[in-house]
PASEDO-536680 format. One line per field, with one value per residue: residue number from 1; residue in one letter; x, y, z of N, C-alpha, C, O in turn. Coordinates in pm, whole numbers, plus 50000, padded with zeros to 5 digits. Example, Ala and Ser with C-alpha at 12.3 -4.5 7.8 and 13.67 -1.06 7.14 Angstrom:
2
num: 1, 2
residu: A, S
n.X: 51319, 51285
n.Y: 49431, 49775
n.Z: 50780, 50708
ca.X: 51230, 51367
ca.Y: 49550, 49894
ca.Z: 50780, 50714
c.X: 51320, 51290
c.Y: 49670, 50003
c.Z: 50780, 50787
o.X: 51424, 51341
o.Y: 49668, 50114
o.Z: 50846, 50804
This chain:
228
num: 1, 2, 3, 4, 5, 6, 7, 8, 9, 10, 11, 12, 13, 14, 15, 16, 17, 18, 19, 20, 21, 22, 23, 24, 25, 26, 27, 28, 29, 30, 31, 32, 33, 34, 35, 36, 37, 38, 39, 40, 41, 42, 43, 44, 45, 46, 47, 48, 49, 50, 51, 52, 53, 54, 55, 56, 57, 58, 59, 60, 61, 62, 63, 64, 65, 66, 67, 68, 69, 70, 71, 72, 73, 74, 75, 76, 77, 78, 79, 80, 81, 82, 83, 84, 85, 86, 87, 88, 89, 90, 91, 92, 93, 94, 95, 96, 97, 98, 99, 100, 101, 102, 103, 104, 105, 106, 107, 108, 109, 110, 111, 112, 113, 114, 115, 116, 117, 118, 119, 120, 121, 122, 123, 124, 125, 126, 127, 128, 129, 130, 131, 132, 133, 134, 135, 136, 137, 138, 139, 140, 141, 142, 143, 144, 145, 146, 147, 148, 149, 150, 151, 152, 153, 154, 155, 156, 157, 158, 159, 160, 161, 162, 163, 164, 165, 166, 167, 168, 169, 170, 171, 172, 173, 174, 175, 176, 177, 178, 179, 180, 181, 182, 183, 184, 185, 186, 187, 188, 189, 190, 191, 192, 193, 194, 195, 196, 197, 198, 199, 200, 201, 202, 203, 204, 205, 206, 207, 208, 209, 210, 211, 212, 213, 214, 215, 216, 217, 218, 219, 220, 221, 222, 223, 224, 225, 226, 227, 228
residu: M, N, I, N, E, A, Q, A, F, I, M, R, Q, L, F, T, R, G, A, L, R, F, A, E, I, N, T, R, G, F, P, S, D, Q, F, S, Y, H, L, R, Q, L, I, K, R, G, L, V, D, K, S, D, Q, G, I, Y, S, L, S, V, D, G, R, T, Q, A, I, L, L, D, S, K, S, D, R, F, I, D, Q, G, F, I, A, C, R, I, I, L, A, R, N, Q, K, G, R, R, Q, Y, L, M, Q, R, R, T, K, V, P, Y, Q, G, Y, L, S, E, P, G, G, K, I, V, L, G, E, D, V, L, A, A, A, E, R, N, M, L, A, E, T, G, L, M, C, H, M, E, L, R, G, M, M, H, L, K, D, K, Y, L, G, R, I, V, Q, D, K, F, F, F, V, L, R, A, T, E, P, R, G, E, L, L, P, K, G, E, T, G, E, N, R, W, M, S, I, D, E, I, I, A, D, P, K, T, H, Q, G, V, T, D, M, I, A, M, A, E, S, G, K, L, S, F, G, E, Q, T, Y, I, V, G, E, Y
n.X: 50084, 50058, 50115, 50105, 50300, 50128, 49910, 50035, 50110, 49858, 49763, 49952, 49900, 49638, 49688, 49861, 49733, 49463, 49102, 49013, 48931, 48909, 49075, 49238, 49391, 49542, 49805, 50033, 49972, 49887, 49744, 49392, 49207, 49367, 49438, 49187, 49125, 49312, 49229, 48977, 49055, 49177, 48957, 48801, 48957, 48916, 49061, 49032, 48778, 48488, 48290, 47941, 47955, 48172, 48420, 48733, 48885, 49103, 49013, 48938, 49095, 49268, 49409, 49543, 49712, 49854, 50022, 50228, 50350, 50635, 50847, 51025, 50987, 50761, 50635, 50530, 50649, 50851, 50797, 50880, 50737, 50511, 50509, 50458, 50650, 50653, 50742, 50734, 50796, 50899, 50968, 51114, 51182, 51402, 51515, 51521, 51296, 51189, 50913, 50919, 50907, 50933, 50965, 50733, 50677, 50771, 50917, 51237, 51195, 51202, 51350, 51407, 51202, 51036, 50684, 50442, 50328, 50194, 50082, 49776, 49618, 49495, 49483, 49532, 49839, 49864, 49629, 49678, 49896, 49775, 49589, 49756, 49908, 49716, 49632, 49869, 49958, 49748, 49712, 49603, 49726, 49856, 49978, 50271, 50433, 50771, 50961, 51108, 51223, 51415, 51472, 51669, 51698, 51947, 52000, 52178, 52289, 52088, 51821, 51581, 51389, 51235, 51179, 50973, 50949, 50731, 50812, 50698, 50635, 50497, 50273, 50106, 49977, 49693, 49495, 49543, 49849, 49907, 50041, 50122, 50113, 49981, 50203, 50420, 50588, 50543, 50755, 50925, 51225, 51555, 51773, 52033, 51994, 51862, 52057, 52250, 52130, 52152, 51982, 51861, 51661, 51738, 51803, 51660, 51766, 51833, 51582, 51470, 51635, 51563, 51294, 51325, 51458, 51322, 51288, 51193, 51306, 51508, 51620, 51834, 51929, 52116, 52118, 52320, 52203, 52225, 52047, 51710
n.Y: 49881, 50218, 50542, 50901, 51185, 51359, 51192, 50991, 51145, 51214, 50959, 50891, 51087, 51019, 50766, 50800, 50988, 50939, 50976, 51262, 51607, 51792, 52028, 51965, 51761, 51864, 51987, 52072, 52267, 52227, 52327, 52378, 52273, 52088, 51918, 51821, 51673, 51461, 51340, 51251, 51064, 50870, 50790, 50685, 50466, 50308, 50335, 50536, 50653, 50865, 51033, 51116, 51349, 51477, 51377, 51231, 50910, 50626, 50345, 49993, 49851, 50059, 50092, 49849, 49880, 50111, 50033, 49921, 50133, 50304, 50478, 50671, 50739, 50783, 50535, 50190, 49932, 49678, 49331, 48987, 48677, 48434, 48088, 47730, 47432, 47092, 46779, 46464, 46129, 45795, 45443, 45248, 44946, 44917, 45169, 45510, 45748, 46066, 46281, 46489, 46793, 46896, 47209, 47371, 47626, 47975, 48184, 48006, 47788, 47447, 47368, 47166, 47109, 47068, 46976, 47236, 47568, 47906, 48063, 48193, 48505, 48492, 48217, 47900, 47732, 47446, 47388, 47526, 47377, 47128, 47201, 47296, 47065, 46884, 47015, 47016, 46752, 46571, 46427, 46359, 46424, 46355, 46621, 46756, 47006, 47093, 47292, 47612, 47784, 48054, 48194, 48374, 48496, 48610, 48795, 48920, 49113, 49202, 49141, 48919, 48743, 48685, 48465, 48298, 47990, 47755, 47441, 47121, 46789, 46527, 46255, 45933, 45922, 45964, 45877, 45920, 45967, 46252, 46291, 46543, 46864, 47192, 47356, 47198, 46890, 46574, 46350, 46065, 46061, 45967, 46078, 46100, 46128, 46371, 46547, 46521, 46631, 46896, 47111, 47142, 47304, 47582, 47514, 47277, 47022, 47089, 47134, 46880, 46744, 46881, 46806, 46534, 46523, 46512, 46708, 47043, 47314, 47590, 47764, 47980, 48153, 48310, 48302, 48320, 48341, 48208, 48215, 48323
n.Z: 50000, 49909, 50034, 50065, 50188, 50336, 50394, 50542, 50762, 50868, 50943, 51136, 51330, 51413, 51504, 51721, 51882, 51892, 51845, 51658, 51577, 51264, 51268, 51480, 51387, 51174, 51241, 51118, 50940, 50673, 50357, 50370, 50175, 50041, 50253, 50327, 50100, 50116, 50354, 50271, 50082, 50242, 50390, 50183, 50114, 50327, 50561, 50745, 50962, 50978, 51207, 51271, 51411, 51311, 51387, 51345, 51309, 51320, 51126, 51180, 50992, 50936, 51178, 51186, 50964, 51035, 51240, 51100, 50979, 50889, 51110, 51026, 50765, 50483, 50431, 50437, 50652, 50520, 50538, 50605, 50479, 50623, 50648, 50608, 50625, 50545, 50665, 50556, 50602, 50502, 50533, 50301, 50170, 50342, 50326, 50418, 50316, 50185, 50126, 49858, 49659, 49324, 49211, 48998, 48941, 48924, 49183, 49175, 49006, 48922, 49140, 49436, 49719, 50039, 50070, 50127, 50225, 50230, 50535, 50606, 50704, 51030, 51043, 51200, 51277, 51254, 51117, 50880, 50784, 50739, 50542, 50331, 50282, 50191, 49955, 49807, 49795, 49814, 50043, 50375, 50695, 51025, 51215, 51362, 51536, 51490, 51492, 51397, 51109, 50996, 50701, 50474, 50151, 49943, 49659, 49388, 49553, 49726, 49963, 49859, 49935, 50247, 50485, 50717, 50837, 50972, 51082, 51031, 51134, 50960, 50996, 50974, 50708, 50497, 50218, 49860, 49700, 49509, 49180, 49112, 49261, 49347, 49321, 49250, 49143, 49290, 49470, 49607, 49790, 49888, 50157, 50065, 49789, 49787, 49889, 49689, 49468, 49237, 49253, 49503, 49735, 49955, 50296, 50313, 50397, 50658, 50768, 50747, 50926, 51157, 51185, 51231, 51469, 51710, 51899, 51985, 51792, 51659, 51370, 51174, 50882, 50620, 50273, 49984, 49670, 49340, 49131, 49062
ca.X: 50000, 50135, 50052, 50197, 50343, 50013, 49832, 50113, 50100, 49723, 49755, 50034, 49827, 49526, 49743, 49923, 49652, 49324, 49001, 49041, 48863, 48992, 49177, 49330, 49482, 49627, 49895, 50143, 49925, 49863, 49626, 49271, 49149, 49458, 49428, 49056, 49135, 49384, 49142, 48874, 49118, 49196, 48823, 48763, 49034, 48874, 49162, 48987, 48633, 48441, 48163, 47841, 47995, 48292, 48538, 48806, 48960, 49146, 48927, 49007, 49201, 49365, 49496, 49630, 49814, 49936, 50125, 50339, 50400, 50771, 50851, 51121, 50956, 50618, 50611, 50506, 50764, 50851, 50813, 50883, 50611, 50506, 50461, 50491, 50714, 50604, 50832, 50670, 50896, 50856, 51073, 51085, 51287, 51518, 51567, 51441, 51266, 51114, 50831, 50972, 50842, 51012, 50881, 50697, 50647, 50873, 51063, 51302, 51138, 51293, 51418, 51346, 51173, 50928, 50551, 50408, 50266, 50177, 49980, 49701, 49580, 49397, 49483, 49617, 49953, 49834, 49526, 49745, 49975, 49682, 49533, 49859, 49946, 49610, 49634, 49993, 49987, 49628, 49719, 49572, 49825, 49869, 50086, 50336, 50530, 50907, 51048, 51092, 51341, 51411, 51563, 51675, 51764, 52010, 52024, 52231, 52322, 51977, 51732, 51464, 51288, 51258, 51076, 50964, 50883, 50701, 50850, 50610, 50653, 50370, 50266, 49976, 49916, 49571, 49462, 49629, 49944, 49896, 50170, 50158, 50030, 49962, 50330, 50531, 50571, 50575, 50838, 50995, 51370, 51639, 51850, 52150, 51947, 51830, 52184, 52322, 52059, 52211, 51881, 51790, 51637, 51809, 51743, 51582, 51824, 51823, 51444, 51452, 51702, 51481, 51175, 51364, 51535, 51240, 51282, 51157, 51428, 51501, 51738, 51831, 52039, 52108, 52179, 52348, 52150, 52276, 51936, 51590
ca.Y: 50000, 50341, 50665, 51014, 51249, 51410, 51078, 50929, 51235, 51197, 50828, 50896, 51169, 50941, 50648, 50838, 51079, 50892, 51044, 51406, 51691, 51833, 52125, 51901, 51674, 51942, 52073, 52120, 52379, 52199, 52397, 52304, 52194, 51976, 51828, 51757, 51573, 51342, 51274, 51181, 50948, 50769, 50737, 50605, 50341, 50232, 50346, 50637, 50671, 50998, 51021, 51219, 51472, 51531, 51325, 51134, 50807, 50514, 50228, 49870, 49829, 50167, 50061, 49738, 49932, 50213, 49964, 49891, 50256, 50333, 50604, 50764, 50764, 50775, 50404, 50082, 49844, 49550, 49217, 48857, 48603, 48320, 47969, 47604, 47325, 46967, 46665, 46332, 46026, 45655, 45344, 45169, 44847, 44946, 45304, 45621, 45838, 46185, 46333, 46616, 46851, 46969, 47325, 47397, 47769, 48070, 48170, 47878, 47681, 47335, 47335, 47071, 47147, 46990, 47036, 47341, 47686, 48021, 48066, 48316, 48583, 48432, 48070, 47826, 47668, 47307, 47391, 47567, 47264, 47028, 47255, 47297, 46927, 46826, 47079, 46986, 46608, 46488, 46347, 46412, 46369, 46410, 46720, 46788, 47114, 47056, 47407, 47723, 47826, 48187, 48188, 48494, 48473, 48731, 48781, 49043, 49209, 49244, 49036, 48907, 48670, 48676, 48363, 48232, 47862, 47657, 47309, 47022, 46646, 46465, 46110, 45871, 45976, 45901, 45925, 45878, 46072, 46312, 46304, 46684, 46955, 47325, 47425, 47110, 46746, 46501, 46231, 46016, 46064, 45944, 46196, 46108, 46183, 46513, 46620, 46516, 46705, 47030, 47215, 47130, 47437, 47617, 47478, 47153, 46918, 47136, 47114, 46736, 46711, 46939, 46722, 46402, 46533, 46480, 46820, 47170, 47391, 47709, 47789, 48107, 48152, 48390, 48233, 48392, 48255, 48241, 48237, 48353
ca.Z: 50000, 49900, 50080, 50053, 50313, 50412, 50442, 50650, 50877, 50924, 51008, 51258, 51427, 51467, 51571, 51849, 51963, 51898, 51766, 51654, 51479, 51152, 51308, 51574, 51310, 51084, 51319, 51033, 50860, 50532, 50304, 50411, 50067, 50018, 50367, 50315, 49993, 50164, 50449, 50194, 50019, 50347, 50420, 50067, 50118, 50444, 50667, 50843, 50979, 51021, 51277, 51239, 51481, 51248, 51454, 51263, 51382, 51236, 51121, 51220, 50893, 50951, 51292, 51146, 50874, 51102, 51317, 51009, 50919, 50932, 51187, 50968, 50624, 50451, 50370, 50531, 50673, 50449, 50627, 50542, 50484, 50713, 50577, 50672, 50548, 50603, 50644, 50561, 50573, 50500, 50517, 50181, 50142, 50425, 50301, 50465, 50206, 50221, 50018, 49809, 49543, 49225, 49182, 48859, 48930, 48968, 49168, 49202, 48923, 48905, 49265, 49528, 49857, 50097, 50052, 50223, 50167, 50319, 50640, 50580, 50821, 51118, 51033, 51293, 51208, 51219, 51013, 50756, 50737, 50685, 50417, 50227, 50251, 50109, 49824, 49735, 49783, 49822, 50165, 50507, 50788, 51159, 51212, 51488, 51520, 51529, 51506, 51302, 51034, 50936, 50586, 50391, 50023, 49892, 49515, 49330, 49657, 49812, 50011, 49772, 50012, 50390, 50509, 50846, 50815, 51075, 51033, 51091, 51101, 50924, 51013, 50950, 50585, 50446, 50085, 49750, 49665, 49376, 49112, 49102, 49338, 49292, 49292, 49215, 49120, 49411, 49455, 49726, 49769, 50005, 50195, 49975, 49661, 49810, 49902, 49562, 49364, 49225, 49274, 49631, 49790, 50077, 50423, 50308, 50484, 50797, 50813, 50766, 51053, 51263, 51202, 51278, 51594, 51826, 51991, 51924, 51772, 51574, 51288, 51100, 50786, 50498, 50160, 49860, 49564, 49207, 49040, 49136
c.X: 50088, 50052, 50154, 50224, 50226, 49931, 49904, 50105, 49964, 49714, 49836, 49963, 49716, 49573, 49796, 49830, 49505, 49232, 49018, 48948, 48964, 49107, 49279, 49429, 49586, 49716, 50012, 50101, 49919, 49746, 49500, 49213, 49234, 49445, 49294, 49058, 49201, 49304, 49034, 48931, 49138, 49062, 48777, 48833, 49004, 48971, 49122, 48835, 48604, 48305, 48067, 47874, 48123, 48421, 48602, 48882, 49002, 49042, 49003, 49122, 49309, 49460, 49594, 49743, 49907, 50046, 50250, 50397, 50537, 50777, 50940, 51094, 50805, 50588, 50588, 50626, 50747, 50874, 50818, 50749, 50625, 50444, 50495, 50561, 50685, 50695, 50753, 50772, 50831, 50980, 51033, 51203, 51417, 51578, 51469, 51420, 51177, 51035, 50879, 50890, 50946, 50925, 50859, 50665, 50768, 50826, 51110, 51237, 51243, 51365, 51336, 51318, 51062, 50793, 50527, 50342, 50246, 50066, 49907, 49657, 49470, 49396, 49576, 49723, 49920, 49727, 49586, 49827, 49886, 49625, 49634, 49900, 49842, 49613, 49754, 50012, 49864, 49619, 49672, 49665, 49804, 49991, 50139, 50443, 50667, 51001, 51016, 51227, 51317, 51517, 51553, 51755, 51817, 52051, 52066, 52245, 52209, 51890, 51607, 51353, 51331, 51145, 51086, 50882, 50856, 50729, 50769, 50646, 50515, 50379, 50124, 49909, 49795, 49538, 49560, 49719, 49922, 50033, 50218, 50061, 50022, 50093, 50443, 50492, 50621, 50658, 50902, 51144, 51442, 51717, 51973, 52111, 51917, 51957, 52255, 52255, 52114, 52112, 51797, 51782, 51710, 51732, 51669, 51637, 51820, 51683, 51413, 51514, 51621, 51360, 51208, 51427, 51454, 51232, 51250, 51282, 51405, 51630, 51721, 51952, 52010, 52183, 52202, 52304, 52198, 52170, 51808, 51473
c.Y: 50125, 50458, 50777, 51077, 51294, 51296, 51004, 51013, 51219, 51065, 50826, 50977, 51088, 50818, 50684, 50917, 51038, 50973, 51196, 51477, 51737, 51923, 52066, 51810, 51758, 52040, 52125, 52238, 52351, 52283, 52313, 52218, 52071, 51871, 51752, 51647, 51445, 51268, 51194, 51055, 50835, 50707, 50644, 50469, 50259, 50236, 50443, 50640, 50815, 50983, 51131, 51352, 51532, 51490, 51218, 51036, 50700, 50403, 50106, 49841, 49936, 50143, 49951, 49788, 50030, 50151, 49940, 50016, 50289, 50470, 50711, 50795, 50749, 50645, 50301, 49990, 49716, 49438, 49089, 48787, 48481, 48202, 47845, 47513, 47194, 46852, 46536, 46228, 45888, 45567, 45250, 45078, 44881, 45083, 45408, 45718, 45953, 46234, 46473, 46665, 46920, 47085, 47344, 47544, 47851, 48135, 48030, 47763, 47572, 47292, 47237, 47136, 47057, 47052, 47143, 47457, 47793, 47997, 48199, 48379, 48511, 48280, 48009, 47750, 47526, 47299, 47430, 47452, 47157, 47073, 47250, 47156, 46861, 46883, 47035, 46837, 46519, 46406, 46427, 46345, 46427, 46501, 46746, 46895, 47072, 47175, 47515, 47753, 47965, 48190, 48316, 48463, 48606, 48709, 48917, 49153, 49256, 49125, 49034, 48826, 48662, 48589, 48306, 48104, 47790, 47519, 47203, 46882, 46586, 46314, 46064, 45925, 45893, 45962, 45874, 45993, 46121, 46316, 46449, 46768, 47091, 47391, 47331, 46965, 46671, 46377, 46194, 46010, 46032, 46071, 46210, 46166, 46332, 46595, 46629, 46600, 46848, 47143, 47185, 47267, 47455, 47570, 47347, 47049, 46959, 47113, 46965, 46695, 46763, 46851, 46587, 46404, 46495, 46590, 46948, 47257, 47506, 47722, 47917, 48113, 48248, 48318, 48330, 48301, 48304, 48260, 48255, 48365
c.Z: 50000, 49953, 50068, 50189, 50399, 50471, 50555, 50777, 50946, 51001, 51137, 51368, 51494, 51543, 51711, 51940, 51972, 51810, 51776, 51555, 51373, 51195, 51404, 51503, 51236, 51160, 51238, 50946, 50712, 50484, 50325, 50300, 50035, 50129, 50364, 50210, 50045, 50271, 50377, 50129, 50121, 50387, 50307, 50068, 50243, 50559, 50777, 50843, 51021, 51084, 51232, 51305, 51423, 51317, 51366, 51352, 51283, 51242, 51173, 51124, 50905, 51066, 51258, 51057, 50944, 51187, 51231, 50942, 50977, 50999, 51122, 50821, 50604, 50377, 50478, 50536, 50591, 50549, 50546, 50551, 50574, 50640, 50659, 50572, 50620, 50564, 50664, 50517, 50569, 50490, 50404, 50150, 50215, 50406, 50354, 50350, 50255, 50100, 49982, 49692, 49454, 49177, 49032, 48835, 48971, 49096, 49202, 49127, 48901, 49031, 49349, 49663, 49909, 50060, 50158, 50153, 50272, 50422, 50627, 50712, 50900, 51121, 51137, 51215, 51165, 51110, 50878, 50698, 50675, 50551, 50303, 50186, 50160, 49967, 49741, 49707, 49777, 49950, 50286, 50606, 50927, 51159, 51352, 51464, 51572, 51543, 51405, 51238, 50977, 50827, 50505, 50265, 49969, 49747, 49458, 49435, 49745, 49851, 49923, 49838, 50157, 50444, 50650, 50825, 50946, 51015, 51107, 51043, 51078, 50941, 50979, 50823, 50541, 50311, 49982, 49706, 49522, 49309, 49107, 49184, 49271, 49253, 49251, 49196, 49243, 49382, 49588, 49696, 49899, 50037, 50107, 49840, 49674, 49815, 49768, 49452, 49356, 49249, 49397, 49696, 49923, 50201, 50427, 50405, 50630, 50851, 50832, 50899, 51172, 51291, 51263, 51417, 51718, 51929, 51915, 51911, 51673, 51495, 51208, 51009, 50672, 50387, 50044, 49746, 49428, 49102, 49122, 49040
o.X: 50181, 49935, 50274, 50177, 50224, 49887, 49841, 50093, 49957, 49662, 49794, 49965, 49701, 49507, 49778, 49845, 49430, 49275, 49035, 48895, 49085, 49223, 49394, 49539, 49705, 49702, 50085, 50187, 49944, 49654, 49501, 49174, 49180, 49442, 49289, 48999, 49153, 49309, 49004, 48864, 49117, 49054, 48721, 48775, 49061, 48967, 49172, 48771, 48684, 48213, 48106, 47827, 48177, 48522, 48535, 48936, 48944, 48990, 49121, 49233, 49427, 49579, 49711, 49858, 50027, 50153, 50362, 50485, 50554, 50718, 50932, 51170, 50733, 50524, 50621, 50696, 50640, 50961, 50767, 50659, 50735, 50338, 50554, 50534, 50693, 50722, 50712, 50828, 50723, 51085, 50930, 51309, 51527, 51682, 51348, 51517, 51102, 51083, 50879, 50813, 51034, 50824, 50951, 50629, 50856, 50705, 51034, 51225, 51358, 51434, 51214, 51402, 51002, 50788, 50586, 50304, 50276, 49972, 49969, 49659, 49366, 49317, 49686, 49701, 49945, 49734, 49548, 49827, 49919, 49614, 49602, 49923, 49877, 49599, 49744, 50075, 49874, 49529, 49697, 49682, 49744, 50096, 50063, 50532, 50679, 51109, 50914, 51331, 51213, 51637, 51444, 51867, 51741, 52126, 51997, 52217, 52229, 51886, 51537, 51236, 51447, 51030, 51195, 50762, 50949, 50677, 50771, 50683, 50428, 50480, 50035, 49794, 49795, 49550, 49650, 49671, 49919, 50133, 50338, 49939, 50053, 50096, 50552, 50381, 50729, 50635, 50929, 51185, 51394, 51726, 52014, 52186, 51943, 51965, 52315, 52320, 52121, 52151, 51675, 51882, 51740, 51610, 51620, 51562, 51806, 51666, 51338, 51453, 51612, 51327, 51127, 51447, 51510, 51175, 51276, 51357, 51298, 51738, 51609, 52064, 51895, 52297, 52115, 52362, 52209, 52197, 51799, 51360
o.Y: 50136, 50472, 50752, 51028, 51271, 51304, 50961, 50959, 51211, 51062, 50767, 50938, 51090, 50773, 50608, 50914, 51094, 51032, 51251, 51415, 51723, 51897, 52110, 51786, 51725, 52161, 52213, 52303, 52441, 52308, 52192, 52104, 51964, 51751, 51633, 51540, 51335, 51145, 51081, 50952, 50718, 50588, 50538, 50369, 50151, 50150, 50433, 50630, 50878, 50927, 51227, 51457, 51628, 51560, 51127, 51073, 50686, 50371, 50117, 49810, 49908, 50171, 49956, 49744, 50032, 50211, 49939, 50005, 50300, 50567, 50828, 50869, 50709, 50645, 50321, 49971, 49654, 49449, 49082, 48832, 48431, 48215, 47855, 47516, 47188, 46829, 46505, 46238, 45867, 45612, 45183, 45125, 44875, 45113, 45395, 45766, 45939, 46230, 46563, 46590, 46991, 47063, 47334, 47584, 47804, 48141, 47946, 47652, 47600, 47190, 47228, 47211, 46980, 47169, 47139, 47448, 47773, 47922, 48305, 48315, 48475, 48221, 48058, 47709, 47490, 47213, 47375, 47431, 47103, 46994, 47205, 47130, 46792, 46809, 47019, 46799, 46403, 46324, 46547, 46223, 46533, 46463, 46757, 46876, 47021, 47162, 47512, 47749, 47992, 48189, 48361, 48411, 48702, 48617, 49017, 49270, 49342, 49023, 49135, 48838, 48635, 48631, 48271, 48110, 47766, 47485, 47197, 46861, 46593, 46252, 46146, 45968, 45770, 46083, 45795, 46104, 46042, 46343, 46475, 46746, 47104, 47474, 47378, 46923, 46700, 46307, 46281, 45960, 46066, 46162, 46323, 46245, 46410, 46701, 46732, 46635, 46916, 47259, 47201, 47337, 47359, 47584, 47307, 46994, 46873, 47077, 46928, 46620, 46697, 46825, 46532, 46299, 46451, 46571, 46958, 47272, 47518, 47694, 47958, 48082, 48266, 48277, 48410, 48194, 48424, 48316, 48208, 48390
o.Z: 50080, 49920, 50061, 50292, 50520, 50586, 50652, 50886, 51069, 51113, 51236, 51484, 51616, 51635, 51806, 52062, 52052, 51711, 51884, 51463, 51389, 51163, 51409, 51553, 51237, 51146, 51284, 50885, 50631, 50562, 50303, 50324, 50007, 50103, 50396, 50229, 50020, 50278, 50417, 50121, 50090, 50416, 50333, 50026, 50261, 50647, 50889, 50738, 51090, 51024, 51164, 51261, 51479, 51306, 51318, 51456, 51176, 51349, 51207, 51166, 50888, 51055, 51294, 51072, 50916, 51203, 51282, 50857, 51098, 50950, 51159, 50758, 50694, 50272, 50595, 50437, 50592, 50635, 50434, 50622, 50598, 50577, 50767, 50452, 50743, 50446, 50776, 50408, 50623, 50445, 50411, 50109, 50159, 50465, 50337, 50291, 50352, 49987, 50065, 49632, 49502, 49111, 48951, 48724, 49043, 49119, 49252, 49181, 48867, 49031, 49336, 49715, 49834, 50021, 50266, 50036, 50390, 50398, 50635, 50817, 50845, 51194, 51159, 51101, 51050, 51022, 50775, 50576, 50569, 50458, 50193, 50068, 50065, 49870, 49620, 49608, 49738, 49964, 50297, 50603, 50945, 51108, 51449, 51381, 51683, 51600, 51337, 51304, 50917, 50855, 50471, 50272, 49953, 49716, 49479, 49410, 49831, 49783, 49912, 49801, 50188, 50449, 50696, 50800, 51024, 50909, 51230, 50928, 51164, 50906, 50958, 50829, 50549, 50291, 50013, 49679, 49428, 49376, 49099, 49177, 49153, 49161, 49218, 49229, 49295, 49283, 49671, 49592, 50008, 49954, 50078, 49783, 49582, 49754, 49736, 49354, 49458, 49264, 49394, 49710, 49993, 50208, 50532, 50485, 50718, 50968, 50923, 50976, 51275, 51407, 51337, 51478, 51818, 52037, 51795, 52007, 51613, 51547, 51177, 51050, 50632, 50406, 50011, 49728, 49403, 48996, 49236, 49082
């Protein structure tokens, strides 16, 4: 969401001082017609409410957005996204195998990673894991939280992805495995095959180790990536 200097000032005033009248907000002396326009724009976007008594206040959405307003500029703070990665293992003919996906979408098209996906606003972690697992693999599983990984991808000198992954161990799979999910092709692979693959995604083996460890843990890493 983009806002200008006047709109950022209005939101900061209402965020720090509460409900105010027009003259109480405009302490910088912006021209009245210009200031009225920006107030109307914020109301139109659903960020500011105006009462019948002419009192302005931040709406529920406005309060949510104002929390993310940078204190030193007229922009909102960039944040990483929150998602889940799911480790499902099986023993096949004496070999430990893990369900992996070969990504069919950008970014990182062609790379290997575990099934998973984003956690949407208001969603519980276990519910998000179950939803993403079903969409990506066709399987319903029992989910157990094993930890969190914070991974940052740096490409051409700047951070292009900042990801917080809840890592879950999946057991008791039910259903029929889909050959392909929404973002990738599903396949069973041994840890040696995963390590040897030239396009194994960052943090995959660390997340497998986290899921298999039997204890709750946390990891954090920045990766320099050669393609994106």
